N, C-alpha and C positions, 0 to 999 in steps of 0.2 A: 440541600446543596447540589447543585449541578455536577453532574457527571463529570470528572476531570479528562483532559488530555493527558495519559499515561505514557513517558517515556522510561524504556529499560535501559539502565546505565551500568556498565561494567567497568569504565577506565579506559576502553580503547577509544581510539580516534572517531571508529565509526559511532560507537554510543557517544560520544559527545557531539558527532554532528547531527545526531538524531535526536539529542535533547535541546540544541538549537534550533533546529526545524520544528520540534514539535511546541516551543515557547512561541515561535512565531505563529503556530497555527491554533495554540491557545487563546492567543489575544486576538486573531481573526473571529475565534467563536465566542469570544467571550465568555470562556471556561477557564477554571485554574490548570495548571499544570501540576502534576506529581510527578517526580523524581522517584524510579523503583529499583531499587537495587536486591535482587534474590541471590542467596547464595545457601550451598547445602553443605550442613556440616554432618560429619562423618565422626562419631565418637570413638571409634578404633584408630584413628589415626593420631590421636594423643591423649593429653590430659583434657577432660570433658570441660570444666568451667574454664581452664585456661584457654583452650582451644575456640572456645564457645566467645570468649571475651576478645579474642584474637581477630575473629572474622567479623565482631562488630566493629571493633577499632577500624578495620580494613574498608569495610563497608561505608562507614562515617566519612573515610578519606577520598572514597570514590564517590558518593552522594557532594561532597564538598566541594572536589574539583568540578562536577558537573553544573554545582550551584554558581560558580563563579565565572564557567563559559555561558550559562544561560543568561544572567543578569548583565554582564557585559555585552551582550549581543540584542539582549531586548528587557530593557530595565524595568517596563510597564506589565509583566507578567505576573500576575499572583501565583506562587510558588510555593510549595511545601514537598516533603521526601518521605519514603518509607524503605524499610526494610522487609524482605520475606525470606523467610527461614524455609527449607527444603526444595525437591526438585524442582528445575527451573522453569519447565514446561507447564507444570500445575499451578506454579506462583504466577507465570504469566499469563495462564488461560483465565484464570481467575480473575486476576488484574483487569484482564479484557473485558468480563463480563460486566464490570462495573465502571466501566470508562466510555466516554463519549469516542475515542478513538484510540487505540494502541501504536505507539510507534516504538520500532525496533532497528539499532543498526546493521547495517550489511555490507558484505566485501563482495557480493555478486557471485563469480565463478569459485572464489577463494572460500566461501563458505561463510556463516556467521559467526561473529569474533564472540571472545571470552565465552561466558556461560551460555552463550547462544549459539551453540555449536552443530552443524548438520540436521541432524533428527530433529534436536530441540527445537530449532527454528523453524523449521519444515511441519513439525507437529503444531507447534502453535498457528501457524498461516493457515494448515489444513483444518482446525478445529475449532479455531474462535468464531464465533459467533456475532461480534463487532468488527468493524474495520480496522485492518492492519496495515501500517504503512512503514515501507523499509526506506532505509535512508543509507546512503553510501558516503562516505568521505572522500567525496572529490569537490574541486572548487567549483563555486556554483558564481555567476554574475552578481553582483549586489546590486546594480541598477534595473528597475524596471521587473517583470514576472515574464518567465518563459509560458508559452502555453500549455494549459491542462490538456492533454490529450484522453479521451475516452475511448475505449476499445469497445466496440458494441457488434454482438451476432445477432444477426438481423434473423437469423432463422429462430431463437430464443433471447428475444431483448427484453431486458430484466429492468423492472423500474428502480429498484435500489441504487443499482449500478448507475443508472443513468442520472437519477436524482443528485447522486452523491457528486458525480461529474459536474453537474450544472450548478449547485452550491460552492464547491471548490472554486469555481471561476468566479463566480460571483464573489466570494470572500476575497479570493487575492486580485479583484479585479483584472482577471487576464482571459484573454480569447479562449473558446471552447473548440477544440476540433475533434469532432467525432468521426473515428475511422473505423469504417468496414473494411475486412478483407475478403474477396471473393475467389473462387477459383472456376475455370470453365470445366463440366463434366467431362468425363471420360467417355470414349465409345462404349462402355458396359453401363454408364448411367443412362443413356438414353433410351428413351422409348421407340418404338417403332414409326410413332408421327413427329418424334421430335427432328429438328435440322440441327446436324452436326456442327456446322460450319458457320454458327452464328458470329457476327461481328464483333470482336471485343468492346469496341466503344459502344455498339447497342446495347451489349450486356451492362456496361458501367454505368450507362442512363438509367437504363431500369434499375439497377441495385440503387442509386443515387435518388431515385424517385421514391423508394421504398425508404430510406434512410430519412429523408425530407417527412414522409409521411409519419413515422414512428415519432421523430422529435418535434413534429409542430406543437403538439401540447404542452410539452417541456418547456419549447421556447417561449410560448405564450405565458406559460407559469413564472418563466426568468428572462422577461423582455429587454433587460439589460446587459444580459450577457451576449457577446458577440459570438456568433455559432460560423463554425466553417466546415462544412459537411464534404467528407471525401470518401470515396470508394477508390479501392485499390486492388488489381489483380495479383495473388500470389498469397503464399502461407500466412495464414495468421500471426504467428509467433515472428518470423520475418518482418512482415507487415510492420507490425508496433514496436518492435526494435527500431527501425528506420525511422518510424514517426516520432518515437519519444528523444531522438536525439537534438538535445537542446531546448527540450521541455522543462516546465516547472513540476509537472507532477504527470504520471501515467496513472490511469482507474481502469481496472479490470476488475472483472466477477470472478466467485467462487462458487460452485452450487453447493449447498449443504447436502449431505448423503442421507438419506432415511435410515439409514443402517448405522447406528452411532459409532461402531467400531472401524466404519471405512475411514480412511484417512486420505483425502484426493485433492488437490490443487487444479488438476488440469494441465495440459501439455503447454497451453499458449501462457497461462499465469504462471506455471514453473519456469519457461524460458523469460519470461519479464523479468522475474526475480533474479534470474542468474545473470541475464545480459546487458539489462538498461541501466544507463548510468543515474538517471534523475531518480527522485522521490517515487516509489510504486506503490498504490493504494490497492489493496486488495479489499473486495466488498463481498461477504458471504451474502448469499441469497437462496432462497427454495427453489 
């Protein structure tokens, strides 16, 4: 069986929006969709068997609500659901390992809803070894597709992140807008032979040439994707937040730490998770 697109649902508006987005993504990827509800049972909170049955009944209602939303929006999706008992972070990380992509609902600055609260969601994104997409419950245009925005660090361009962006644009028949943010070096960063007052337009052209060189092979691999290459002076987190306005998807990377106990999303990815309204794909890489 092909790895499914997995959407975590908890009955919140954000998780229902995530499930709907995941359904369309599953059809685009020609994969099944799995709706997953995770719940953590505490025996001391009530009679064991009765509490267990109540939790499962609640999970069934949550899953059924998500099924109805998904099938109304995307009737062609191949759908099944699952329940997971135990700590939410562990359940979602296990699901991510077996998924093509994991999709979660997000409130942005307000945190992640339901059982995906704060450190749980951050823990999933920071430790998952497969791509995770965060979806907010904001109105999206139904006609056409916004650009896929690819945030790329030309100091360390990562193949996994770049290919995810190209493949997403091709699947959704959207334009790919590759964005690199650059900052002029400060006086302390200049060497004795460097020129401190180099024209900003010249620097931008230099960065644009580097960006074109990095993406050339990928554009050759995906010739049907319309590509717009953009370099902008400014802080990467602010540049990407502005670039993602009105986009269909923002793609950013997250470096997998060589130390398993280290959980890190990085400042740019963290800012995107908090401030961007469009779906955000976080792609892990070494």
